[in-house]
C-alpha positions in Angstrom: 35.0 52.9 -32.9 36.2 49.7 -30.0 37.0 47.1 -32.8 39.7 49.5 -34.1 41.0 50.7 -31.2 42.1 47.2 -30.1 43.7 47.0 -33.0 45.5 49.4 -33.4 46.5 48.7 -29.3 47.7 45.2 -30.6 49.6 46.1 -33.6 52.9 48.2 -33.4 54.5 46.9 -36.7 54.6 49.7 -39.2 51.0 50.2 -40.8 50.3 50.6 -44.4 47.4 52.8 -46.1 46.0 51.1 -48.9 44.2 52.7 -52.0 41.2 51.1 -53.6 43.4 50.0 -56.7 45.8 48.0 -53.6 48.4 50.2 -53.9 50.3 50.6 -50.6 51.9 53.4 -48.8 54.0 53.2 -45.8 52.1 55.5 -43.1 54.8 56.9 -40.7 55.0 56.0 -37.4 54.2 59.9 -36.2 51.0 59.8 -38.2 50.3 56.0 -36.6 50.5 57.4 -33.5 48.5 60.3 -33.8 45.7 58.0 -35.5 45.9 55.8 -32.2 45.6 58.8 -29.9 42.7 60.2 -31.8 40.6 56.8 -31.8 41.3 56.5 -28.4 39.6 59.9 -27.5 36.9 59.3 -29.7 36.3 56.0 -28.0 35.9 57.9 -24.6 33.5 60.1 -26.5 35.7 63.0 -26.4 35.9 65.7 -29.0 39.0 65.7 -31.4 40.8 68.4 -33.5 44.0 68.0 -35.2 45.6 71.4 -35.5 48.9 72.7 -36.9 51.0 73.9 -34.1 51.6 77.0 -35.1 48.0 77.9 -35.9 46.8 81.5 -34.8 43.7 81.7 -32.6 41.6 84.6 -30.8 41.7 85.6 -27.2 38.3 83.9 -26.5 39.7 80.5 -28.1 43.0 80.5 -25.9 41.0 81.3 -22.8 38.3 78.5 -23.5 41.5 76.0 -24.0 42.7 77.3 -21.0 39.4 77.1 -19.1 39.9 80.5 -17.8 37.9 84.0 -18.9 38.7 86.3 -21.6 39.6 89.0 -19.4 42.1 86.7 -17.3 44.0 85.9 -21.1 43.9 89.5 -21.7 45.6 90.1 -18.4 48.4 87.7 -19.0 48.8 89.4 -22.4 48.8 93.0 -20.6 51.7 90.9 -18.5 53.8 89.6 -20.9 52.8 85.8 -19.6 51.8 85.0 -23.2 53.3 86.5 -26.5 51.0 87.7 -28.9 50.5 89.3 -32.6 48.3 92.1 -33.4 46.7 92.1 -36.7 48.2 95.3 -38.4 46.5 98.3 -36.9 43.6 96.6 -35.5 43.6 96.6 -31.4 42.7 92.5 -31.8 45.0 90.0 -30.6 45.8 86.6 -31.9 48.1 83.7 -29.7 49.7 80.9 -31.5 48.8 77.4 -30.0 52.2 76.5 -29.1 52.3 79.4 -27.1 49.1 78.6 -25.2 50.0 74.9 -24.9 53.1 76.0 -23.4 51.7 78.3 -21.0 49.4 75.3 -19.6 52.1 72.9 -19.5 54.2 75.5 -17.5 51.4 76.2 -15.2 50.5 72.4 -14.7 54.2 72.1 -14.0 54.2 74.7 -11.3 51.2 73.3 -9.6 52.4 70.0 -9.7 55.4 71.2 -8.0 53.7 73.4 -5.5 51.4 70.7 -4.7 54.6 68.1 -4.1 56.3 70.7 -1.9 53.1 70.8 0.4 52.9 67.5 0.4 56.8 67.1 1.6 56.1 69.9 4.2 53.0 67.9 5.4 55.0 64.9 5.8 57.5 66.3 7.6 54.9 67.8 9.7 53.5 64.6 11.1 50.5 65.4 9.4 50.0 61.8 7.8 50.6 60.3 11.3 47.4 61.2 12.4 44.5 58.7 12.2 40.7 59.8 11.4 40.1 59.1 15.5 42.6 61.7 16.1 40.5 64.1 13.8 37.4 62.8 15.3 38.6 63.9 18.7 39.8 67.2 17.7 36.2 68.1 16.2 34.5 67.1 19.2 36.9 69.0 21.6 36.3 72.1 19.3 32.4 72.0 19.3 32.3 72.0 23.5 34.4 75.5 23.3 
C-alpha cells in the first residue's frame, strides 16, 4: 500500500487503466482523486466505504456516522433538523447520506464559528496575556481561602 500511495502522490498527469490485453482507457480526474483518497485512508489503517451520495440509510446508520445516539437522531428528525422519508405506511424512517453529511458539515462549521468567537473574546479580555506563573499564584491564593 505504501508503494502505491507514494506513486499516486508523485504523479499528477492523467492516469489510464490498462486491461489484460493492453487496451488503455483514460481514468477521469474525479476517479483518480477518489483512488488517491482511498489509498491514503487505507495506508492509515482506516476503513473505507465508497457510497453513492443519494444512498438511503437507517436512523442507526446515521447515528453511527455522526457519532451520536439513535435517540438523538430521532429527536433531530422530530425537530425537522434532518429531512427523512417514511417507507410506505411503515413507521421506519430513512435518511439520505447527502443530508446526513450536510448536517455534519453544518454542525462542524457552527462549532468552529463558536470557538473562533470564544477565542476572539478571550483575546480581547486579555486572557492570553496571563502567564503560567500568574495562574499558579492565583491557584495558590485560592487554596489559602
